[in-house]
C-alpha positions as CSV (number, residue, x, y, z in Angstrom):
1,M,-124.9,-2.7,12.1
2,H,-122.6,-4.8,9.9
3,S,-119.3,-4.9,9.1
4,P,-118.4,-3.9,5.8
5,L,-116.3,-7.0,5.1
6,Q,-119.5,-9.2,6.4
7,G,-123.1,-8.5,6.4
8,C,-126.5,-9.7,5.3
9,I,-129.6,-8.0,4.2
10,S,-133.3,-10.3,4.5
11,E,-136.5,-9.1,4.3
12,R,-139.8,-10.5,5.8
13,D,-141.3,-12.8,2.8
14,T,-139.4,-12.0,0.2
15,G,-138.2,-14.8,-0.7
16,Y,-134.2,-13.6,-0.9
17,T,-131.5,-12.9,1.7
18,V,-128.2,-10.8,-0.1
19,K,-125.3,-11.3,1.7
20,W,-121.9,-10.3,0.9
21,I,-117.9,-10.7,2.4
22,G,-114.9,-8.3,1.7
23,A,-115.3,-5.4,0.4
24,Q,-114.0,-3.0,-3.1
25,R,-113.0,-0.3,-0.9
26,N,-110.1,-2.5,0.7
27,V,-109.6,-3.9,-2.4
28,L,-108.1,-0.5,-4.4
29,Q,-107.0,0.0,-0.7
30,G,-104.1,-3.0,-1.9
31,D,-105.8,-6.2,-0.1
32,I,-106.3,-8.9,-3.3
33,N,-106.3,-11.9,-0.8
34,G,-109.2,-13.8,-1.2
35,H,-111.3,-13.7,1.6
36,I,-114.6,-16.5,0.5
37,A,-113.6,-19.8,-1.0
38,L,-116.2,-20.3,-3.9
39,G,-116.4,-24.0,-2.7
40,S,-117.8,-23.0,0.6
41,L,-120.5,-22.1,-1.6
42,S,-121.1,-24.8,-3.5
43,D,-124.5,-27.2,-2.7
44,L,-125.9,-23.5,-2.3
45,L,-128.9,-23.9,-4.4
46,N,-130.0,-20.5,-7.2
47,L,-127.1,-18.9,-6.2
48,Y,-126.9,-15.6,-8.3
49,A,-122.7,-13.9,-7.5
50,V,-120.7,-11.3,-8.3
51,G,-117.0,-10.5,-7.5
52,P,-113.4,-10.6,-8.1
53,A,-110.9,-13.7,-8.3
54,E,-108.2,-14.0,-5.5
55,H,-105.1,-11.7,-6.2
56,L,-106.9,-9.7,-9.1
57,R,-106.4,-12.7,-11.2
58,G,-109.7,-12.5,-13.1
59,E,-113.9,-12.0,-12.6
60,V,-116.4,-14.7,-10.5
61,S,-120.1,-14.6,-12.0
62,I,-122.4,-17.4,-10.2
63,F,-126.0,-17.6,-12.2
64,D,-128.0,-20.1,-10.7
65,S,-125.4,-21.7,-9.1
66,L,-123.0,-22.2,-12.3
67,P,-119.7,-20.8,-11.6
68,S,-118.0,-18.7,-14.5
69,I,-114.6,-17.8,-13.9
70,S,-113.5,-15.5,-16.7
71,R,-109.5,-15.3,-16.6
72,I,-106.6,-14.0,-19.0
73,T,-104.5,-16.0,-20.4
74,T,-100.5,-15.7,-21.5
75,D,-101.3,-14.7,-25.0
76,G,-104.2,-12.2,-23.8
77,S,-107.0,-14.2,-24.8
78,L,-109.9,-15.0,-22.6
79,K,-110.3,-18.4,-20.9
80,I,-113.2,-19.4,-18.6
81,E,-113.4,-21.9,-15.9
82,T,-116.2,-23.7,-14.2
83,H,-115.9,-25.1,-11.1
84,F,-115.8,-23.8,-7.5
85,N,-111.9,-23.7,-6.7
86,C,-111.7,-20.4,-7.2
87,S,-111.8,-17.5,-4.5
88,A,-112.7,-14.3,-4.6
89,C,-111.6,-10.8,-2.5
90,F,-114.9,-9.8,-2.2
91,L,-118.4,-11.2,-3.0
92,V,-121.6,-10.5,-3.3
93,Y,-124.3,-13.2,-2.9
94,A,-128.2,-14.1,-2.5
95,Q,-130.1,-17.2,-3.4
96,V,-133.9,-16.6,-5.7
97,S,-135.9,-19.2,-6.2
98,A,-138.4,-17.3,-8.2
99,W,-138.1,-14.4,-10.7
100,H,-140.9,-12.1,-11.6
101,R,-140.2,-11.1,-15.2
102,V,-141.2,-8.3,-17.3
103,T,-140.3,-6.5,-20.4
104,F,-138.1,-3.1,-20.7
105,P,-141.0,-1.0,-22.9
106,I,-137.7,1.5,-24.2
107,A,-134.5,1.1,-25.2
108,I,-131.4,1.6,-22.7
109,A,-129.1,3.7,-24.0
110,D,-126.4,4.8,-20.8
111,E,-126.6,3.3,-17.5
112,A,-128.1,5.7,-15.4
113,T,-132.1,5.2,-17.4
114,L,-131.0,1.4,-17.6
115,E,-130.8,1.7,-13.1
116,S,-133.9,3.9,-13.3
117,Y,-136.0,1.5,-14.8
118,I,-134.3,-1.4,-12.7
119,V,-135.7,0.7,-9.4
120,K,-138.8,1.8,-10.7
121,A,-139.3,-1.6,-11.5
122,A,-138.9,-3.5,-9.1
123,S,-140.5,-1.1,-6.7
124,E,-143.5,-1.4,-8.8
125,L,-143.1,-5.1,-8.3
126,G,-142.7,-4.6,-4.7
127,I,-138.9,-4.4,-3.7
128,D,-138.1,-2.5,-1.1
129,V,-135.7,-0.9,-3.0
130,S,-134.1,1.1,0.0
131,Q,-132.5,-2.2,0.8
132,P,-130.4,-4.3,-1.9
133,F,-131.1,-6.6,-4.1
134,P,-130.6,-8.8,-7.2
135,F,-131.4,-8.4,-10.9
136,L,-131.6,-9.9,-13.9
137,I,-130.8,-8.9,-17.6
138,N,-131.7,-10.9,-20.2
139,A,-131.2,-9.3,-24.4
140,T,-129.3,-9.1,-27.0
141,P,-127.6,-5.9,-27.1
142,E,-127.1,-3.7,-29.2
143,R,-123.0,-2.9,-27.5
144,A,-122.1,-4.7,-24.3
145,T,-118.2,-3.4,-22.9
146,F,-117.2,-5.7,-20.1
147,H,-113.8,-6.1,-18.5
148,V,-111.9,-9.3,-16.7
149,L,-109.3,-8.1,-14.3
150,D,-105.4,-9.6,-14.6
151,K,-103.1,-8.4,-12.4
152,R,-99.8,-8.9,-13.7
153,D,-97.9,-6.9,-11.7
154,S,-96.5,-7.7,-7.8
155,L,-97.0,-3.5,-7.1
156,P,-98.5,-3.0,-3.7
157,H,-102.5,-2.2,-5.4
158,N,-104.4,1.1,-6.2
159,A,-107.0,2.6,-7.6
160,E,-104.5,3.9,-10.4
161,L,-103.0,0.1,-10.5
162,H,-107.1,-1.1,-10.3
163,E,-107.8,0.5,-13.9
164,K,-104.8,-0.8,-15.5
165,A,-105.7,-4.2,-15.0
166,K,-108.4,-4.4,-16.8
167,V,-108.3,-6.1,-19.8
168,R,-111.7,-4.8,-21.9
169,F,-114.6,-7.1,-24.4
170,L,-117.0,-5.7,-27.4
171,L,-119.7,-8.2,-27.5
172,Q,-122.6,-6.8,-30.4
173,N,-125.5,-8.2,-31.4
174,E,-125.4,-11.4,-29.3
175,P,-127.4,-13.1,-26.9
176,V,-126.2,-12.8,-23.1
177,D,-127.2,-12.6,-19.6
178,V,-126.3,-10.3,-16.8
179,I,-126.6,-11.5,-13.1
180,G,-126.8,-7.8,-10.9
181,F,-126.9,-6.3,-7.6
182,Y,-128.3,-3.1,-7.0
183,S,-128.0,-1.0,-3.2
184,N,-128.0,2.9,-3.0
185,R,-126.2,1.8,0.6
186,H,-122.9,-0.4,0.2
187,R,-121.0,1.9,-2.8
188,A,-117.1,0.8,-2.5
189,I,-117.9,-2.0,-0.7
190,F,-119.9,-4.3,-3.1
191,T,-121.3,-2.3,-6.0
192,P,-118.1,0.5,-7.6
193,G,-117.6,3.8,-5.9
194,E,-119.0,5.8,-8.3
195,A,-122.1,3.4,-9.2
196,N,-125.7,1.6,-7.3
197,V,-125.0,-1.3,-9.4
198,H,-122.7,-4.0,-9.7
199,M,-123.6,-6.3,-12.3
200,H,-121.6,-9.0,-14.5
201,V,-122.4,-10.6,-17.8
202,K,-121.9,-13.9,-19.7
203,S,-123.1,-14.9,-23.0
204,A,-125.6,-17.0,-23.8
205,D,-123.1,-19.6,-25.2
206,G,-121.2,-19.5,-21.6
207,R,-118.3,-18.5,-24.0
208,V,-117.1,-15.5,-22.3
209,S,-118.2,-13.4,-19.2
210,G,-117.0,-10.6,-17.5
211,H,-117.6,-7.2,-15.5
212,L,-120.4,-5.1,-17.6
213,E,-119.2,-1.6,-17.4
214,K,-121.8,-0.3,-20.5
215,I,-124.5,-1.7,-22.2
216,Q,-127.4,-0.6,-24.6
217,L,-130.3,-2.2,-25.0
218,E,-133.0,-2.9,-27.7
219,R,-136.6,-2.4,-26.3
220,G,-137.7,-5.7,-25.7
221,A,-135.0,-7.0,-23.8
222,T,-136.2,-8.7,-20.1
223,L,-135.9,-7.6,-16.7
224,A,-136.4,-10.5,-14.0
225,V,-136.6,-9.4,-10.0
226,P,-136.7,-11.9,-7.0
227,R,-140.7,-12.5,-6.7
228,V,-142.0,-11.9,-4.0
229,E,-144.5,-13.3,-1.7
230,G,-147.5,-12.5,-2.4
231,K,-147.3,-9.8,-5.7
232,Q,-148.9,-11.7,-8.5
């Protein structure tokens, strides 16, 4: 058994390892300190990661070892930082050097359908879906809603204040990249308490990124899961 504060899932011949530091439930109970410095991961190749920034002043997204740290400025606009000089309250991450890509055969209108398809496709491609795994989505969604945390008060943090700290944005008909992690065993650790997936989105041009809440995909979007040894 792993402590919820730190864990690692690695399967033989998968070619990837999912690791995590900290836990979402601790954040909602008031621990908003940084538990991992991104600089400690800066030398890792093929790194993918998601989590909230220290003190809930932003979102951490890493796509193929390239960080996209989204923050809200004092005038309410969104800015992106592309360095590792940041810490995260909790972080789930993996190194993946090879991906297997497939096309969504249907349009995806809700998160339940999206999760169902991700699990089905991953299983068919040799992923052990009883264990955590990362995935990517490349698409031009009809709509994508994401938030960036921006805690400005000095009050002890809780679930109500967490919701108030979310600044939401909408993307429409714009190419995006999504990094996500699936697990049906780690709710309130590295996935939200009510969900089995934790996803972050980044516009293809890199100008915005954040925690993905909702996405509507047209048929033809691309899903990628780690390539498993021996699977074509």
